N, C-alpha and C positions, 0 to 999 in steps of 0.2 A: 140531190136536193130533197129535203124532207117534204111531207105532204103539206105542212102549214108552216110558213115563215112569217116572222114578225118584224115590224118597223119600229123605229125609236119613238119614244114619247116626247113630244115637243115641250111638255111642261117640265121635263127633267133636263136641266142644262147639260148633264153629262150624256144625254141620249138624243141630242139634236140630230136631224137628218143630215146625211152626208153633204158637205158643202154649205150647210146652213150657217147663219150669223150667230155668234155667241157674244153676249154682252156681260161686262163686269162693271164695277164702280168707276174704274179709271178710263177704260177704253173699250173699243169694239174690235173683235178679231174675227177672222173667217178661217174655219178649218179648211186646209188645203185638200181639194178633190184629187182623186186618183187619175182623172182625165182619161176615161176610156173612149171618149169621142174623138173625132178627127181634128187634130191640131195642125191644120194646114194653112197655107197662105192663099186664101180665097180671093179672087179678083174682085168680086162684088160682095156686099154684105149679105149674110145668110139670114133668111127670115127666121123670126122667133119660133114659129111652129116646126121648124126643121132642127131646132136645138134641143139638147137633152135638158130636162128640168132638174137634173142633179149635177152634172159636170159643166153645163152651160156651153158645151161644144156641139158642133154639128153631129147628128146622131150616127153612131156606128152600130150596124145591125139593129135598127130601131124596132121597138116593140110598143104596142098600144094597150093600155089598160081599159077595163070595162068602163071606167069613169072618164075616159077620153084623154088621158095624159100620155105623152110619149117619153120614152127613156132609151138610152143605150142598153142593150141586153145585159152586158156585164155590169153596168152601173146598178141596174135594178137587182140583179142577182147578188151583188155585193151588199146592198142595203138589206135585202131580205135575209141573207145569211147572218148579217149582224143582228137583226131583230130576233132571229131564231136563237142565237147564242144568249140573248137577254130574256128569252122565254116570253116574248110579247106577241100580240096579235099582228097579223100581216096587214099593213096599212099602206095606202098610196102615199108616197112622200110629199105630194102637193096638197091634197084635200083630206088626207087621213081616212079616207073611206076604206073599209075592210075589203080585201080582195083575196081570192084564192089563186095560188100560183098556177095551178093546172087548168083552171076554168076561166079565169078573168084576164089572162095575159095572152096577146096574140102577136105574131110577127107582122110588121107593117111593111110589106114589100113595095107598095106604091111610094111611100116616103123614101124607102131605100133607093128606088130608081131616080127620084128627084135629086137626092144628095149625090149620087154617083154621076149625075149630069152636070153638077156645078163645076165651074172652071177654076183651076188653081194654078199657081206659079210654083215651079220647082224650088224647094227650100235650100238646095245646094248653092253656096256662095259663088257668084259669077255665072250661073246658068240662067238663061233667058227663056227657057221652055215654059209654055203654058198649054193646058189641055184639060179635058174632063178628068174628074177624080178617078173614074174607073180605068183611065189610061196610065195612072201614076206608076204602077208596078212594072209595066212594060217599059216605061221611060227610064226608070231607075236601073234597069238591066244594062242600059247603054249610056247613061248620063256621064259625060266626061268630067263633071265637077263633083260627082258623088265621092265621099270619103271612103276609101277602101283600106283595110288593114294589110300591111306588108305580109307576104306569104313566106318570107324567109324565116326559118326556125329561130325562135327566141327574140325576134324583132317585134317591138310593140308600137311602132310608128304607124300612123294612118296618113294617107295622102290622097289626092284626087286621082280618079281613074286614069286621067290623061298623063299624070306624072308617075304612075306606078312603075312602069317598065324602067324608066331612068333611075328611079330610086332603088329598085331591087338589083339592077345590074351595075350601077355606077356609084351610088351614094350610100346605100345601106351598109352599116358596119357589120352586119351578119351575113352579107353576101359571100358565097363560096368562091374561093380563088385557089389556084394551085401553087404549091411551093416550087420555086424556080430550080431547086436542087433535086428534089425527089419526086415532084409532080403529084404529091398527095394532096387531096382537097382539104381545105381548112377555112373556117370563117375568117373574114378579113381582119376583124378585131383581135384574132388570136394568131395571126400569121407570123408576126415578129417573134413571139415567144417560141413558136415551133422552129423558125429559121435559125434562132440562136443555138438550138440543140439538135438540128437536123443531122442525122448520121451521114448524109451524103454531101454535107457542106465541105468544100475543099479546105485542106490544111496545107501548110507550106512544106514540111519535110518529115521524113521518117524519124521515129524516136531514137533509132540507132545512129542517126546522123549520116545515112548514106546519100542524102540529097534528093531522094525521090519524092515527087509531089503526089499525094494520095488523098482519098476522101476518108472521112472518119470511120465509116463502117467497114472499110477494107484494110485498116491498119493491122489488125490481128492476122489477117490472111497474108498480108505482105511480109510481116515480121517472121511468121512461121514457115512460109513457103518460098519466098522470093528474095528477101533482103540478103545481100552478100556479106553483111557484117554480123548476121546472127550466128551465135555459137551453137553448133550442132554436134551430135555424136558421129563417130566414124561409121561408114556403111558396114564395117565388119564388127560392129559392137556385139552382135549375137554370137560371133565366133570367139569373142574374148578381148577384143581391142577396146581399151577404155579411154582412148584419146578424145579430147574435146577440141574442136577447131572451128574457125569461121567458115561459112559456106563457100567463100571465094577461094579458100585454101585446100579444099577437099582433093582436087586433082593432084596437086603437088604432094600431099600427104600419101595418097595411094601409090604414087610412083616411087616414093622414097621408102616405103615399108612393104614392098611386094613380098619379100621372103618371109617376113614376120606374119603377114596375113595368110600366106600359103600354109605355114606350119600350124597356125591356129585353126585353119579350115580342116586340115587333115586330122588334127586331134579331136575336133568337134564331130567330124564324120565318123571316126572310130567309136566314140562314145554313143553316138546316135545308133549305129549299127548294133552295138551290144545291147542297148535298151530295146531295140526292135526285136532282136532274137529272144530276149527274155519275155517280152510281151507276147510274142507268137507262141512260145512254149506254154505260157500261162493260159492263153486263149484256147489252145488245143485241149488242155486239161479241163478247163471249164466247159468246153463244148462236149467233151466225152461224158462228163458228169451230167450235164443237162440232157444229153441224148439218152443216157441210161435211165434218168428219172422219167423222161417223157415216154420211153418204151414201157416202163413199169406201169405208168398211168394208162397208156393205151391198152395194155394187156388186161389190166383190171377192168377198164371200161368195156372191153370186148366180152369179158366173162359176164359182166352185169347185163349187157345188152342181150347176150345169148340166153341168160336166165329169164329176163323179162319176156323175150320173144317166145320161149317155150311156154311160159306161164300164160301168155296172151293167146297163143294160137291153138293149143291142144287140149281136148277134153276126151277122156276115155270112159266109156260106159260098159260095165259088165252086166249082162242080162242073165240072171240065174234062172234055173228051172225052165229053160227055153222050150222044151218039148211040151210042158204043161201050158205055157203061154201060147204056143202054136195051136194046141188042141182047143183052148178057149176061144181063139180067133175063128177056128173052123166051125165050131159049134154055135157061134154067135154070143157066147158069154161075154167076151170083151174083144172088140175089133182091134184094139191097139194097146200098146204099153208105152209109157213115156218115162224119160229120165228125170232126175232131180234137176232143178234150174242151175245154171252155171253162168259165170261172167267171162267175157273175153278180156281178161286182165283185171288189174286192181280197180280201175274206174272205167270198165267197159260196158258193152251191151249185155243185157240179160236174156238168155236163150234156154230152150230145152229141146231135146230130140224126141221124136215120136216114131215108133216102129209099128207098122202093120204087118204082122208075121204072115198072114194069109193074103197079103196084097190089098189094094183098094178095091172098090166095087167092080172095076173093069178088068181086074187081074186076079180074081179069086182062084185059090188052089194052084196057082202057078208061080207067083213071084212074092218076094218080100219087098215091101215098100218102106222107104225112110223119108222123114220130113223134118224140117226145122221150124220151130215155133218162136216168134219174137214176143218177149214179155216186157211188161212195165218194170223198169229198173230204177234204182235210187240215184243213178248218175246220168239219167236221160237228159237232164237240163244242160249238161256241158258237152254232149255228144253231137255229132253231125247227123242230120236227117235229110232225106230218107236213108235207110240202112242200105249201104252199097258196098258189099264185101265179096271176097271169093270164099266159097264154101266147099270143103272137101270131106266126103264120107269114105271111111276105110273100114271094110270088114276084115278083121285080122285073122290070118291063117295061123292056127296054134300049133303048127308042126314044131317039134322039139329042135329041129335043125333050121336055124334062121335062113340059111342059103336055099333051102328047099321050099320056103314059104311062097305062096301065090295069093297075095292079098287082093281083094276086090276094091278098086279105087275109082271114085267118080267125083268130078269137080264141076262147078259152074259158078258164074258171077250172078249175084242178085241184081235185079233191075229196079232202078229208082221209081219207075212208073207202076210197079206192082203194089197192090193194096197191102201185101205182106210187109213191104218196106216202110210203111208209114209208122210214125211214132205211136206206140200204144197209149191209149188214154186210160183204160182201166183193165187191170189183170193182164190179158194177153190178146193179141190180134186173132181174129177168127180165121183169117187166111193163112195157109201154110205154104212153104215152098220145099221142093225136094225131088226125089227120083221114084217114079212109079214102079219101074222094073229094075230094081237095084241088083238083085240076085235071084235066080230061079230056085225053086225048091229042089230040083235035081242036083244043081251045083252046090246048094247049101249043105247037102248031105254027102256030096261026093268027095269032099276034102275035110280037113279037121277044123272047119269053121265053128263047129259045135263040139266042145270037149268037156267031159264031166258035166254035161247038160248046161253048159254056160257058153255064151256068145259075147265077143268083145267088138264093140263098134267105136271107132275113133273119129272125132270131128275136129277139123282144123278150120279156123276162121282167120283169113289173111286179107291184106289190101287187095282190091280188084286187080285182076290180071287180064289185060286185053288179049293175050296170046292163048287163053284157054279155049280149046275146041270141044264142042259137045260130042261125046261118043255116041255113035249110031246104035250101039248095043243097049243103051239106056233110054228110058223115056222120062223126060223131065216135066215138071209142072211148076 
């Protein structure tokens, strides 16, 4: 509702108040009201002050204007809406005094209680009920004479509540009944059409004339599977017998053609055996060819896997001028030397190896220490973290005869809880992991671990191995 609504101008014959009298030269007419008030059969006359000044019926949801006039709420709203559409000032329909919808109109609850207390008689034909208006809705829920629409689908009939059950179950043309042949539910008015075409409606005899009484939906089954007069193929048709006979004559045909059927069966069996032998030979040849192709593919895959495995797991570092490196470590010029970075495969982890030739702080002048450093790599986003792998350090004995070599080998599994194993954020992790006492200086010079002033250290990175035991001769960190 807008803030200001307008009422019709009584001076304009086209804008008279709702329900007002309109005059012309020949006659007087009254515009029909919409009747928002109570149109009931009241036992006693209703006082004028309880009637709407617009629809002239007892007030429904009465409201009171500032100027003292009563209206049905919907009647007044209807008029004010009409005035708003005509862009006129909001006026009381009785005295045309200007009113504000939000300030000058009030619910009249006292009048509403009076009207609800008025006694009415039920409008349903034949019903003698009387009671207060407020009791009407409760009465209509049980009124035996109230008109009720039939609840059967498609039925548009209305009848009294007391006759509804009989109508729906016995009279209604749209009541649901079952076909006596197939028991399917159908509306009564359509039952005959269904019955005329029902597939289970009895028929008198078989189409072949065998005299059997059958229902329509079973005719095809009877003719194909049971009727003794149906012409069928000989049971030995697959063996080559092309005779067509009635079903009832099958036994006599089989007895009279036993020799023929036996000969046909033997010939067919021989042909089948020959075909099976040829098929078996062909299958064996195809299987050999497939097996050869598969073996070639497996061999090629094994080679590729071995190649990838070698590429993934092994990094060999040659440390040149090792004696100078060792001397720098002992004099404090440089405590360690480190390898170039390497990856554990094409898209693997990025690492580097660091050697302390004179050992770490607790093993000075006695041992060579080796460590692994985890670096930030370009494939870190697709790798699994923390870093959890098996690490193997191998100091290669450079003896010219491989069988006489005695490499120094130490392995360990990295631990997911170590700070070393965390994904590097920038550059490389500060924490390292490795072996403090990898090889003593005495053993380092006791064999050909250093040859032509060069040392070879091999690093293998493999999946973690729970069976790895820590060697007591090494000190790990």
